[in-house]
N, C-alpha and C positions, 0 to 999 in steps of 0.2 A: 686450812688445818688440812696439811696437804695429806692426799688419800694414797696407799699402798700403792705400789706399779701395779697390782693384778686386779686392787678396784680399777684404775684409773684405764686401763685398755680394755677393761669390760665392756665398759659404762661407754669409751668411745666408740668403741667396734657400735655398743645397741644404738647410738646416737648417730654415725653415719649410716647404719641399713634404712634409721626411720625417716631421715634425710633423703636419701636416694629412691626411700618410698612414694616420696610428694614428688618428685621429678619428671617430668614429660618424657620418659625416653620410648620410640617404636617400642614395642613389646612383639614378643612371636608364642606360636603357639609348640610348647618344650614336648606335648605329648605325639603331636606329629611330624614332626620339625625330624626329617630321616640325617638330617651331620649333628644330629645333639649326639653327645658322647652319653651309652648307655653304662651304669655299673653294677656291679653285684654285692659290696660291697655289707650290706645288710642281708644278706644270701635271698634275695631277690632282686628281679630284674626294674631298675627304675634311672632317671636323667640323673646323670648328676649334680645339676645345677637344682635339683628337688630333694637330693639328700642328705639330710640336716647332721652332716658332722664335716669334718677336716679331710679331704680324699685327693691328693694327688693322682693324675691318671696318665700315664706316658705310651701312648698307643704303638702298637710292633711297627708305626711307619715311623713312627719318631725314632724306634731305637735302631731300625735298617739304618736311618740316616744316621744316626748318631758313630753304626758301626760298634754298637753293643749287643755282648754274646751270652753276657753275666750280670749279675748284681749288682757286682761292683761296677760294673759299666754304666748302671741304672743312677748312681748319685750326683754324674753331674750332672743328671737332667731334671733333679727336684732338689728344692733347700731344706736343710735341716737334717736330709737323709746323709750318713756317712757309715762306709762301710774300710773296717780293717782285718789286717793279716798281719802275725805276729811268727811265730820261729816255724810254722808249716802252715799249709791249708786250712788242715783241720782247726784250726785256730784263728776265729774268724767271728767279728762282731758286726749284727749291726743297729746301729745309736739314731735314734727322732727325738729329737729337741733335746737333745745333750743326753738324753738316756740309753743306755745299753747295759752287754754284759759281758763283761770281760770272757773272751772265746779257749780259755786254755784251759779248761777242765768242764770235763762234759757229765760232773758230776751238776754241774747249772744251765738250768732250763736260762732259755734265750728270753728277756724284756720285753725283745718284738722279735715277734713270730713269721715262720715264713711257710705262705699255704701255696701249693703249684695245685691247680685243677682240682681246687675240691679238698684237697690233702694236706694235711699239717707236716712238716718237715721238724725231725727230730732235736735237729740246735743248726743254727744260720747254717757252718760249714758242708753241711747236709745239703742245704740249696745251690752251692757255687759252680753246680754245671752246666755248660751250654744249653740254654734256654729252649733252642729251636724258634720253628715259625710260631709271634707272637700276634696276637686279639689286643691286651693291652698287659700293664701293669699297674695295679691301684694300690698304693701307698699310701694307709688309713692311720691315722694319726691320733695320739690319745690309746687312754683302756679302752679293749676291744672285748673284754674278758667275759662279755654277757654271752655272746656271739658265737667265739671263736674258743672260750676256756682258756685256758695255762698258757702259758708261753704268751700271753697278750699283753701285758701289764704295762705296757706302754706303746703299743703298736700294733700293725702288720701289716707286711707285706703278699700281697696275693697276684700269683700271676695266673694268669691264664692266655690257655695255649690255642693255635688256632682249632674250631673240629674240620675237621675233612668235606670234602666239599664232593657233592656229587656232578659238581660239573670239573673236565678234565683242568690239570694247574699243572705246568710243571715247573721250576725254575736252578739254575746255577751260578754256585757266587765262587769266584776264584780269587785267592789273594795271594799279592804279596809283596814285602816290603822291606824298611830298618831289620836291622837286629836278628835275623835269617828269619825272618815271617813268614809262613806260607799258610794257608788256610784253601780248604776247599769245602764246598755247604751245597746240599742235594737237596730239594724236595718235592714232590711229588702226591699227588694227590688226587680223588676223586673216583666214580661209582664203580665198584665190583659186582653187583646185582642184584636184582628187586630191594629196592629201599637199604640199600648197603654199601656206603663207603667207606675209604680208606683211605690211607695217609702215610708217610715214609720220612723221616729226615735226618741225614746224615749229615755225618759234620768230622773233619778233623784240621787239626792246627797245631801249629809249634812254633818257637819261637827259640830263640837263642837268649842265653843268661846274662843278666843283667849286671852284674856283678862282677870285677876280674880277680880270684881268690889267688894270695897266695899259701900253698899248700905243705912249705917246713918238708919232714922228714915223709910226707906222708902217715899212711898206707894211702889217702886220696891221692889222686890222681887229677881230680876234676877242674880243670882252670876256671870255669867259669859255674857262675847259678843264679839261681831265680829262671829259667829257664822253663819252656810253657810243653806239651806234649799229649796232651789226650785225645781224643775218637771217640763218638758218642753215637747213638743210636735212639729212637724215639718213634714207636709205632704207632699208630690208631685205627680203629674199627668201629663205624658208628650203623647204629641201627634207628631208622628214623621211621616209627609205625604213624602214618600219614596224622603228626599231632596228637597222636593221643599215647604215645608208648615211644621212649627213648633209650633206647642204650650205646654209651659209651665207654671204649675198654680202649687204656693204653698202657703199654709197655715199654717203658726205659731201660737205657743199659748204657754208661761211661766207664771208662777205666783210663787211669791217669800214670806215669812214670816219667817225674821229673827230680831236678834236685832245689829243697826249700830248705829251711831259707838260714844265709848269710846277715852278719848285720854290718854295718859301716860306724867306724869313729863320729865319734862326735864330742868327749873332753875322755882326755887321758889321764891317767891317774900316776899317783908315783909306782905301783905293781908292776907296770910294765916293765920295768925294768930285768924283774925276777924273768917274766913271759921270758922278756927277749934273751938273755943269759940260759935257758933250756929248748929254745930255738934255732936249726937252722938256719933261717931268716931275721926278719925282724921282732917277727912272735907276734907280734902284733903293730897297729899304727902311729905310726911317730911324729905324725901332724895331724891336724884335723882337715880334713875334707870331703866334706861328702860327695859334693859332685864328682870327684872321682872314682867313686862309685866301687873303691877299692876293700877287700874281705881277708881274713886270713884265717883257715880255715881247715886242718890235719886231718879231721874227718869225715864223713862221707854224710849229706845230707842227704841223699837219696830217697826220696817218696812215693810209695804206692800206694791207688786209689781206687772201690771201684764203688760205685752208687748206682742201683739198680733199682725197679720197681714199676709193681703191677697193681691197676685200681681196674673200677668198674663204679660206671655211675648208671642208674638206668630211674628215670627220671618216669612217672608215672602218671598220667590225667584223670582222676578218678570219677570229675564233674567237671562242668568251665568253669569252677569256680575254687578248686579245690585240686591239688598235686603233689604226690607223693615222692620223696628224694630219699634213694640209698644210695651211699658211696662208702665201698670195702676198698680197702687198700693195704698190699703190706709190700714194706721199705726196707733195702739191704744197704747198709755204709760200713765200707772195711778200709781201715786207714792201717799202715805200718811209715815209718819213720827213723834213718839215720838222725843227728843231730850234734855236732861237734857242744857239748854244752860249756865249754870255758870262752868260746871264739876267737879263737885264736891259734898258729898254728903247732904252737905247741903242744905234745899230747898229754896234756891233764885229766880232764874227764871226760864221756863220750856217751851214744846211744846207739845201737848199734843197730843198720838197716836190715836186719836178719827177720824183722817181726818182734822183737822183746819190747820192742815200744809203740805204741797205737793203739789203734777205738775199734770196736764193730760194733754197732747199732743193727740190732733187728725189731721191727716194730708193724704191729699188725694194727688196724685201725677200722672201724663199723660207724659209720652217722646214718643217722634214719630222722628225715624229717619232714611233716605236714606243710604248705603254704594252703594259704586258701582267702576267701573272703565273703562274707555276711554282712550286706547293705553298706553299713558307715564304718566295718570295722575289717582290717586287714591285718592278719593273725601269723603267727608260725610257732609251732611246736614240734620240742626234738629229742630226742635220745642221742649217746655219743660214747664210746667205749672205745680204750683203746691197749694194748697191751706191748709192751720196749722191755728189748731184751741187750744189756748193754756192758760190755766184757772191755777194760780197761787190760795192758800189760803194760807196764814200768820198770823203767832198769833204769841205773846209775852206775857205768863201768870206770873204772882206775885205767887213763892213760899210766904208759911208760913215767910219764913226767910227775903223776899225783902226788908221789911223797916226800919229792923234789922243794916242787911247788911249794907243800903245805910248811916245807922246814926251811926257805929264805923267807917264808909269811912270816912265822913262828918266831923267827930272829931277826928280825925287818935287814933281811940281807947278810947276816953275818956267818953262819953254818948251814948247808944245804940236806945237814947229816942230822941237822934237832930233833927231827919226830923217832930214830933209833932212839937219841938221847931218851926220849919222853915215854916213848914203849916199852923196850930194853928189848928188845926185837932187835934182831941183824938189817943192818940198808939195807932196805928195798925192800923187806918181808912183810913190815907194816902193809902197808899197799900194792898188791900186788899185781901186776898188769894184765888185766879184762876179767878179775875181780869185783864186785859189787853184788847188791841189792836186785832183786828178780821177782814184782810185787805184779798180783792178779788181781782188777778188783771185779766184781762178779753184781748188778744191780741190776733187777728184777723192776719193775715197776707197772703198777695197772688205774687206770685212770677210767672213769665213768661219770658222767654225769645226763641233768634234764633240763634244759632250757626250752625258754618261751619266747617271742617277740611280738606286739602289739602293734598298729597303729588304728588308732582311729578319729576318724576324720567328723570333729566337731561340728566343721559350718565347711561350704566351698573353699575355703582359706584357710583357717586357724585347724590344723592337726597336734595328737597326743600322743608320745610315742612312749614307749618302756617294755623294758628287755629284763629278764630274768634268769639265772642260770645254776644251782646247786653241783656243785662239784667232790668230786671224794675221789683221795689218792693214795694210794698204800705204794713205799719203797721199803722196799727189802733190799742190805748191803751187803756182799758177804767180802772181809778184804784177808787178803793170803800175803803178809812180807816173809819172804827172806832175806840171809847174807849169803854168798857162796863161800864168804871168809869169816863167820859165823861172828862181824863187827870186831876181830882179833886187836886192831888198833886200837879200837876205841876203851875197846875190854882193856888193855892193858896198860894204858896210858894214863902216869901220876896227876899231870893235867890236861884234863878234858876238853872244853871249853871246843877250838875250829878242829882237833880232830874227830870230833862227835858228832857231826853235819847229820839228818836227819836219815840217807843211804849208809849210814859205816856206824847205825847203832844196833851194836847188839838188845836192844830191848827190841828189835822185831824177827829178834830170830825166830825162824819159824812161828809166827806169830798166829792165829786166826779169828778174826772179829767179826762180830753177823751184829749190823744195826740194824733196826727197823720202823720206819715211821709213816704214821698215818695223818693223815691231813684233808680238813674237809672245809666249806668255802663256798658262801655264795655272793655272789657278781650280780651287778644290774644296773640298769640305764634307765634316765626318765630325759625326755626332750619334749620339748615342746615348738611347731612350727608355724611362722604366717606366712603365707604366697600373698605377700602386700599387694606384688603386683605378677602380672602375668607374667614378668618377664625381672621378676625380684622377691625373692625368698630369702626371709630370715629366722633363726631360730635359737635356740639356748639348749643347753643338755647338761646332764649333772650324768659321768659314771663311775664303776667301781671295779678296779680290777688287780687281777689274783693269778700271782705265780708261787709254785708250791714250793714248802719246805724239801731239804734235800742233805744229801750229804757230800763232803769237800775228798774226792779220790784223790790222796797226794799222801803221804805219811805228815803225821802233824807228833811233836816230841817236845814236852813239855820243859819246865826253863831248870826241874831237876833229875832233868836226860831220859825218864821215860815216856812211854809208849802212852799218846791219849786216846783213851779207847772210847771215844765220843769223835768223831770230824761232823757233827749236825749243823746244821744252820737251818736260821726258822725263815717262812714265810714272808715273802715279799708280796707287799698290798699297793695301794695307789687310787686316786680318788681324782677327779678331775670337773672343771668346771667349765664351759666354753659356749662363746655368743660368737655368732657368724652372722654373713650375711650371702649371698649370691644371687650376681646377674646378669641378664644378656642383654645386653644395647646393642644398637644401633645397626639394628635389623639382622642381629645374632652374628652383627661381626667382630663383635667386645666384649668377652667372658672376662667377669673379675667377680671372687672369691674370698674373702677375705675374715679373719675368727681369731677371735681374741682368745687365751686359751691360762686355765691357773692348775696343772697337777703336782699332787702331792705325795711321795709314797714315801710309805714305815718298812723300814727292814730291808731298805733296800741292800742285795747282794753283790756284797764290792768283794772279786776275785785279783789278789796283789800279791808283785811278784818283790819279793823283799830280798834278794840277793843271791838266795841259795836253794829255796822253797817256794811254792806258792800258797799263800792262806787264807779263806774266806771270811770275811770278815758282814754282820750284817749294820750295814751305815741306821740309828737311827732313823732321821731324816733327813728326806730330797727335797727340794722343791722347785720347779721347772716351772714359768710360766715369761708369757712373751704377745707376738702378735704376726700372722702370717696373713701372707697377701701373695696371690700366683693372679696370671692374667693372662690372655691370649688376644689377638687383632690382629684381624684380616687385610687385610690391604690392597687390593690388584693381586701381584704376582709375591707379594710379601706376607708370608705370616711368621707374626711378631710373639716371642713369647718371653716371660718375665717371672721370677717370683723371690722373695724376699723374707726370712725369719728373723726377725729378735726372739732373740730368746737369755735370761738371765735362769743357769742352772745350776743351786746353791746345796752345799749339802747345809746341817743344823750345827748347831753350838758342842752335842757330842764330844766327847771326848774317845777316839777310835783307835784300840791298840795295835800301833806296829804303824799306822799311819797317820803320824802328829797333824799332817797340814790338812789332815781331811777333814777336821773342824771349823765351820762356818767357810769354805773353800770353795773355789766354783768346779764342777764336776767336768773329770776329764773331757775330751771329747763333743766338748759345749761349744764351740764359737756363740761368740754374744750376737755378730752378724752372720747373715749365709745368707745366699742369694745364688740365682740361674737366670742368663738372661739370653736369649737366640733369636737368627732371624733364620727366615728358610725362603727361596729367591725360585718359584718355577715356570719356566716361562719358556715355548717353543714357537719355533722359525723355521719354515720349512719342513726338510726332512730331516731336522731336528731339535732333541729337547733336553733343555741347559737347566742345571738344578746346582747354586750354592745353597749350604750349609757353613754355620758359625756358631758354636755355641759354648756356652763360658758361664765357671760355675766360682762364686768367689767365697771363702771362709774365713771372718777374719781369726787370729790369734787364741789358740788354747792349749791347754796340757796334754798329752798324750803319753802320761803316766797315770795308772791309778795311785798312785802312792803321793804326787801333785809335785812331785821334785821341780825347780823352777828352772833345772836342766832340762827339762824333758820337755818344755815351750817350744812348739812349733809357730812361727812367724805369720802372720796374711797372707793369702798368696789367694794367685784365679790359673785356674787349668781350663788352656781355650782349646776346643777339639774344633775339627774345618772338614768340608767336603768339597769336593770341586766335581761337577757330572754334564757328561756329554751322551744322550742316547739319540735313541731313538721315539718317535710321538708316544707311541702306545706300550713303550716302556719292555719291549721285547730284548731288546739291551743296554746298554748302558755302561759306560767307563768313568770309574772315579778315579781323582785324586784324593787321600787322606790324610787327614794330620793329626795325630795325638799330640797332646800338651806340646802345642808348640813352642811356647815360647820356654823348652825344657826349664819349663823350674822344680828342679830341690826339693821334695817336704815331704820331712817323715811320716809313716805312715803309725808306727807306735816309736818310745825312742825307750830303755832300757840300761838298769845298773849292769854290765859288763860282772857276769858271777865271780865274786873269787876275788875280784877284782877291784876294790877301794877306789873311789874318785874316777872310773871309767863306765864311758858309758857310750853304750850305741843305737843306734837307731834300725828298722826295719823303713825303708822306701818306698816310696810310692813309684810309678814306673814313667822312663824317661820318655823325653821328645822318640814319636815312630812316624817316619813316612813312605806310604806306600799306594798301589794300583790295586782297585779288584773292580772286577770284570762279573757282570749280571745281564745271565740270560735268562727271561722268559716265557713260558709257550706255556 
């Protein structure tokens, strides 16, 4: 009898670990090895090789060599991680092992959480700023809810920045490249006073747009889109009280002023003729050619974003074996965006960049935990609380061509004035330009948790670890809906159907709804770790995850065109079984980490665009199972890195309303194979130091749409990035020639149905090839 895939993978991994345990590799002491990577994935410092969970670690040096500035750049350095954006930077999603929450609706928390210097970010999009000078990034795969709470049902991305140094140090980076790429980044650190040190990072980056935009009759005049223009500042103060007390204060501020995002055509439907009829140019693409990066948009996609925060971490050593940690933080995130909702140069419908469309999130958080050790026990106990205030403004405004376009749709192109006939209103008075819906959602959320984690050293080689967390969440939502024209066309129409879209439905006239949800959950983990040899550790783990229930922050209407007064969706939970081993061989020059995993999700929160609006469904079952391998090998002047993930992420057989292909389907953004590989070479000759870096990320084919429409499939592709550097042996200066996406591969971030254009599909593309120079100065 053939065993299920999960059983075969788990059994195979366990056997491999046992076989390696019996081999005679040169061992080394991880506790005293200064080159060992130290992680804090379990909120305590420990060697990566002895942490019983799957953790991919990317060092600050690796990020610098790869030219990585934010989390999107990180995905080319680790397998199974995908980060994508849709209509704007506020709609960004991170996925691990094929699992993540679509980011178009801030009412949904992330399945993959982001923690920066101990502070959880409200949504993935709120962590997309320049990260500055980093020590490392840890990618924790699988449920982490017992330690990190909500928003960790599929994993955590933990960013750890560099501490200020008491030894003076400064660096300057100047970058110039294709597509108008310009950047300057400066960093300085040093002693400020007795026991006080500080650091300051300042960054300014800009780049021209990556699409050529046909603007029709406007009012848009900007002919490019997808540009980059932001600056960021991050300052730190560190008080070090001789090892007994340490205080770390961090303040950061980022400002963006950019245009994003337009889509390029990947399929053209019959409605293109109607769009062309109304536009002064082609209206939309007449041929499919994504590589040309052509887009049609007559309305502005200007976006403005402010991201700022303050945090204070106080570590107090109460005794030789006990430490108290307190992390207090406040974060503010504010985003507004213009949006050409029809993705054409005809003036059909849009969102104005004046602030009528955007999100603001203000968050306070407090964590207190106590770490200690008593004999054979290492333990941690803690309390966590956070308060989140979310305000979402939404609007959909009629353009000058909205009524005419509906007329063509309703008459199959025969009568441009068909809407007037159906409503009895004069031509041009059913949908007046500039009228539309203006909605405000105010969500107040409170979270509290008590958690604990312990490791029992049963013997010198065997340990049992367990964690438990009780979470309590309360959300209160007030939704205020308005229609500036009172939905007059829908109210007057003899045949309602297409005329009565959610944004033009009079059922929402001056409607205010209040909803409340309270959700409690207990999550935990249990792990057995065996240090089979000094150089080889094997482990088995079981963990549960949780992401709280919530509300869809979008209009929902019933089939009879009444307003749906219940926009809630269920909690998302997960269970995971994992077996793995970590080995350090050949005098620690070879690192090999292998894990097999089987994760099951219940009521997976799926946000799907159905052509006119977003719908949130709770998919009863989603299973993600596979095997991961990561390795590093040092030989001479070369460092070889590699990793591969085989993953099957599939939904259960249950039917899901509105998305029939989901039943038994493979989850979107879940390539079966994902791999990274790279080589670093560094060699000094005389007065110069030469460095060469090449990295690659491979993904097999995967679907980029939540509804799994076949047209949204992205073929397999590989991204190559490289750098050549010459500089001083002491690294006081270096000049780098760099290239991103060296083969200029064109690939989809997300493919989507063109709104109101049956048969037409568009895609938001990944970045094209860019080549440039960077000068680094250090002292």
